[in-house]
ZAMARGU-4260 file (C-alpha; in steps of 0.2 Angstrom, whole numbers, plus 5000, padded with zeros to 4 digits):
<rodrens>
0) 5045/5109/4973 | 5030/5109/4964 | 5015/5096/4970 | 5004/5088/4954 | 4990/5079/4957
5) 4988/5067/4944 | 4972/5061/4938 | 4968/5043/4931 | 4966/5047/4913 | 4985/5053/4915
10) 4990/5036/4920 | 4979/5021/4911 | 4970/5006/4919 | 4980/4998/4933 | 4977/4979/4928
15) 4977/4966/4942 | 4986/4952/4943 | 4986/4936/4952 | 5001/4936/4969 | 5012/4924/4972
20) 5033/4924/4979 | 5045/4930/4971 | 5061/4937/4978 | 5075/4950/4971 | 5092/4946/4963
25) 5108/4953/4971 | 5124/4958/4961 | 5117/4959/4944 | 5124/4970/4928 | 5111/4984/4923
30) 5098/4978/4909 | 5101/4984/4891 | 5088/4998/4885 | 5079/4990/4873 | 5082/4974/4877
35) 5068/4958/4875 | 5060/4964/4890 | 5058/4982/4888 | 5049/4980/4871 | 5056/4995/4864
40) 5054/5008/4878 | 5071/5011/4878 | 5070/5013/4898 | 5079/5003/4910 | 5074/5002/4930
45) 5078/4993/4946 | 5066/4991/4959 | 5072/4990/4979 | 5064/4984/4991 | 5064/4980/5010
50) 5065/4963/5017 | 5047/4957/5013 | 5051/4960/4995 | 5039/4958/4983 | 5033/4942/4988
55) 5023/4955/5002 | 5006/4950/4992 | 5004/4971/4997 | 5014/4987/4994 | 5029/4979/4986
60) 5021/4968/4975 | 5010/4983/4967 | 5026/4992/4964 | 5031/4977/4953 | 5016/4973/4944
65) 5016/4993/4940 | 5033/4990/4931 | 5027/4972/4922 | 5014/4981/4915 | 5025/4997/4908
70) 5032/4982/4901 | 5019/4972/4894 | 5025/4957/4904 | 5015/4946/4919 | 5019/4940/4934
75) 5020/4924/4929 | 5030/4927/4912 | 5043/4942/4918 | 5051/4939/4902 | 5061/4957/4901
80) 5068/4953/4920 | 5084/4953/4919 | 5086/4962/4902 | 5075/4979/4904 | 5072/4978/4923
85) 5076/4968/4939 | 5072/4971/4958 | 5084/4969/4974 | 5076/4965/4990 | 5088/4973/5006
90) 5088/4959/5020 | 5093/4974/5032 | 5090/4994/5031 | 5109/4992/5032 | 5110/4986/5015
95) 5100/5002/5008 | 5114/5014/5004 | 5125/5000/4997 | 5110/4993/4986 | 5108/5009/4979
100) 5125/5014/4973 | 5126/4997/4967 | 5111/5002/4955 | 5117/5020/4951 | 5134/5012/4950
105) 5127/5000/4934 | 5118/5015/4926 | 5099/5010/4926 | 5088/5026/4918 | 5077/5025/4935
110) 5078/5018/4953 | 5066/5015/4962 | 5062/5013/4982 | 5049/5008/4991 | 5042/5015/5008
115) 5048/5031/5019 | 5062/5020/5027 | 5073/5022/5014 | 5072/5042/5015 | 5087/5044/5021
120) 5099/5032/5012 | 5090/5038/4997 | 5093/5056/5001 | 5110/5054/5006 | 5115/5045/4988
125) 5102/5055/4979 | 5113/5070/4985 | 5130/5062/4976 | 5124/5057/4960 | 5110/5071/4954
130) 5111/5064/4937 | 5105/5047/4941 | 5083/5050/4940 | 5077/5041/4957 | 5059/5039/4964
135) 5053/5034/4980 | 5035/5029/4986 | 5026/5036/5003 | 5040/5051/5004 | 5038/5069/5002
140) 5052/5077/5010 | 5066/5073/5002 | 5068/5087/4991 | 5080/5084/4977 | 5079/5090/4958
145) 5084/5071/4953 | 5070/5062/4965 | 5052/5059/4961 | 5042/5056/4976 | 5025/5050/4976
150) 5012/5050/4989 | 4995/5042/4992 | 4979/5050/5002 | 4978/5031/5012 | 4966/5041/5024
155) 4951/5043/5011 | 4955/5023/5003 | 4954/5018/5022 | 4940/5029/5026 | 4931/5017/5015
160) 4936/5002/5021 | 4933/5008/5038 | 4916/5013/5034 | 4912/4996/5026 | 4918/4986/5042
165) 4908/4997/5052 | 4893/4992/5041 | 4896/4975/5038 | 4895/4975/5056 | 4879/4984/5058
170) 4870/4974/5043 | 4877/4957/5054 | 4868/4963/5068 | 4883/4964/5080 | 4879/4972/5096
175) 4893/4984/5102 | 4905/4981/5088 | 4924/4984/5092 | 4938/4986/5078 | 4957/4984/5078
180) 4971/4992/5067 | 4989/4984/5066 | 5001/4996/5058 | 5019/4989/5053 | 5033/5002/5058
185) 5025/5020/5065 | 5024/5035/5056 | 5015/5048/5046 | 5012/5038/5030 | 5005/5023/5043
190) 4995/5035/5055 | 4987/5042/5038 | 4980/5022/5036 | 4975/5022/5053 | 4965/5039/5055
195) 4957/5036/5041 | 4950/5020/5046 | 4945/5024/5062 | 4934/5039/5055 | 4927/5029/5043
200) 4920/5018/5055 | 4914/5033/5069 | 4905/5039/5053 | 4894/5022/5053 | 4896/5020/5073
205) 4900/5037/5082 | 4903/5026/5098 | 4912/5011/5092 | 4928/5005/5101 | 4945/5006/5093
210) 4961/4995/5098 | 4977/4996/5089 | 4993/4989/5090 | 5010/4992/5080 | 5024/4976/5075
215) 5036/4990/5074 | 5041/4975/5059 | 5034/4975/5040 | 5039/4959/5040 | 5033/4951/5058
220) 5016/4940/5052 | 5017/4929/5067 | 5017/4943/5079 | 5002/4950/5070 | 4993/4934/5070
225) 4996/4934/5089 | 4986/4949/5091 | 4975/4947/5081 | 4970/4932/5088 | 4969/4939/5106
230) 4957/4952/5101 | 4949/4941/5090 | 4945/4932/5106 | 4940/4947/5114 | 4926/4952/5103
235) 4934/4962/5090 | 4924/4958/5076 | 4937/4966/5062 | 4954/4971/5058 | 4963/4981/5048
240) 4983/4978/5045 | 4995/4992/5038 | 5010/4983/5040 | 5017/4975/5024 | 5022/4958/5024
245) 5016/4956/5044 | 4998/4962/5039 | 4996/4942/5032 | 4996/4936/5050 | 4980/4944/5053
250) 4975/4935/5039 | 4979/4919/5044 | 4971/4920/5059 | 4955/4926/5051 | 4955/4911/5040
255) 4958/4898/5054 | 4943/4907/5063 | 4932/4908/5048 | 4935/4891/5044 | 4930/4887/5063
260) 4914/4897/5059 | 4919/4912/5069 | 4912/4928/5062 | 4926/4937/5061 | 4936/4948/5048
265) 4953/4953/5041 | 4954/4971/5028 | 4968/4970/5017 | 4978/4983/5012 | 4988/4989/4997
270) 4983/4976/4985 | 4967/4967/4984 | 4971/4953/4997 | 4956/4943/4993 | 4963/4926/4986
275) 4975/4928/5000 | 4959/4926/5013 | 4954/4911/5005 | 4947/4896/5015 | 4939/4888/5005
280) 4936/4889/4984 | 4924/4903/4986 | 4924/4910/5003 | 4936/4924/5009 | 4942/4930/5029
285) 4947/4946/5020 | 4930/4956/5019 | 4939/4970/5009 | 4954/4978/5004 | 4961/4997/5003
290) 4967/4998/4988 | 4983/5007/4986 | 4989/5007/4968 | 5007/5009/4970 | 5006/5002/4952
295) 5002/5018/4945 | 5016/5029/4951 | 5029/5015/4943 | 5021/5019/4929 | 5021/5037/4931
300) 5039/5036/4933 | 5044/5025/4920 | 5032/5036/4907 | 5043/5052/4913 | 5061/5042/4910
305) 5054/5039/4892 | 5045/5053/4889 | 5060/5064/4894 | 5049/5075/4906 | 5057/5067/4923
310) 5059/5081/4937 | 5061/5080/4954 | 5041/5083/4958 | 5030/5078/4973 | 5017/5068/4962
315) 4999/5065/4974 | 4988/5051/4970 | 4969/5052/4979 | 4951/5045/4978 | 4950/5058/4963
320) 4964/5051/4955 | 4960/5033/4957 | 4976/5032/4967 | 4967/5023/4982 | 4951/5014/4981
325) 4940/4998/4991 | 4938/4979/4983 | 4922/4971/4980 | 4929/4955/4976 | 4920/4948/4992
330) 4900/4944/4991 | 4899/4943/5009 | 4901/4964/5004 | 4884/4966/5000 | 4876/4975/4986
335) 4868/4985/4997 | 4884/4992/5007 | 4894/4993/4991 | 4881/5006/4985 | 4882/5015/5000
340) 4901/5018/4999 | 4899/5022/4983 | 4890/5036/4990 | 4903/5041/5004 | 4915/5039/4990
345) 4907/5051/4980 | 4906/5064/4994 | 4923/5062/4999 | 4929/5067/4981 | 4916/5083/4982
350) 4923/5088/4997 | 4906/5086/5006 | 4917/5075/5018 | 4935/5082/5023 | 4946/5068/5031
355) 4960/5070/5044 | 4975/5066/5039 | 4987/5067/5055 | 4983/5060/5073 | 4983/5076/5081
360) 4971/5085/5068 | 4958/5068/5072 | 4960/5071/5090 | 4951/5087/5088 | 4935/5078/5081
365) 4922/5074/5092 | 4922/5056/5100 | 4940/5052/5090 | 4949/5040/5101 | 4962/5052/5110
370) 4974/5037/5117 | 4978/5028/5099 | 4997/5024/5096 | 4998/5031/5079 | 5012/5045/5077
375) 5014/5060/5065 | 5033/5063/5065
</rodrens>
C-alpha cells in the first residue's frame, strides 16, 4: 500500500462543535444517497463505534463531527441523520462483526470503524466483501484494497501537552512535580500517546517522575477517577488520559479538587475537553487537550468516495498536516507558555526535535523511564 501524508490544505479547516450525549441506533435501513441530510453529496455513510459511542466527548465524538461537517450539519441539528448518515454503537466486541455485516448488507457507500479494536473484525468482513468501501481510524495493518486506513502522529501532539504540563508546573513553582498517564486498552496507538507525553515532560523537567496506569477499558470512568484521586493525593500535579470515555473520570476528579482549591490538572485528549472540565462559569480543570483531529480523516474519506478516488491506502495525519495539536482554550495556559509551545511545535515540524513513537525506541533515550506499562504490540 501507498503511505500518503495529507496536509491540512487538502482537507480544509475542521470546525469545532459543542459536545453532548448522543446515541447509536440499531437495525436501521440504509440512508438514501442525495437525501435531505446528504446535501446533494450522493454519499451515504455509517459510523460504527465501540460501547462508549459518540457521547464519549473524545475520540468517537470527533469522528462524528467530521461526518456532520461533511454533510453541512451540526451536533445540535443533525438533519441528515437517518437519510445521509447514521451511527451504530456496539455494546460488546462480539457485536463488531454483526454490525459490520449489517451495514454492508444495507449498502452504504462508506462504512467507518473507529479504533484498533475493530481491526480483526473489519479485516474478516472486508475480505469477504471486496466491492464495499471501508475505513478504519488508528490502524495501518489491515492491508486490503477496499480499506482506507487513517493513522495519526499522536506522539507529536502528546509531546506538546506534556511540555505544556511541565511548563505550567515550573511557572507555578511546583517543587519536584510528578505527572501521571492513564491509558485505556494497551496497544501501539495508546503507547504513542504515553511516550510522546513523557518525552514532552522530560524536555522541560529532565528528572520529572512519571507514573502510569491502564484501565483496560474504554468505558470505565470510575476506575480512572479512583486512580486520579490516589495520584493527586500523593502529589501528582497533572494527569493525561488517553482512555476514551474512561478519561472523563480523570477530569471529574480534577474538577472536584480544583473546586476545593487544590492545584491539580487534567489534560484532555482527542477533542478539546475544556468545557467538560468547567467547574464554574469560566474556569476549567482541563489545562489543555491533545487535539487528535479525527474529523479530518472522516472528511478525507468521504470526499474520496464522493470524488470516486477512494482506495485502500494508509494516510498519516501528523503535526505538519494539522492532524494533531493542542488546545489554548484555558486562560491558565499563559501566553508565555503558549509561545514556548509554538516554538517547540516549529522545531518538531522542521525535524529539529525527533520524537520516539514506541516504548522500545523511547527507552533508549537518556532519562526515559524503564518501567512504563506501555506496549508496542
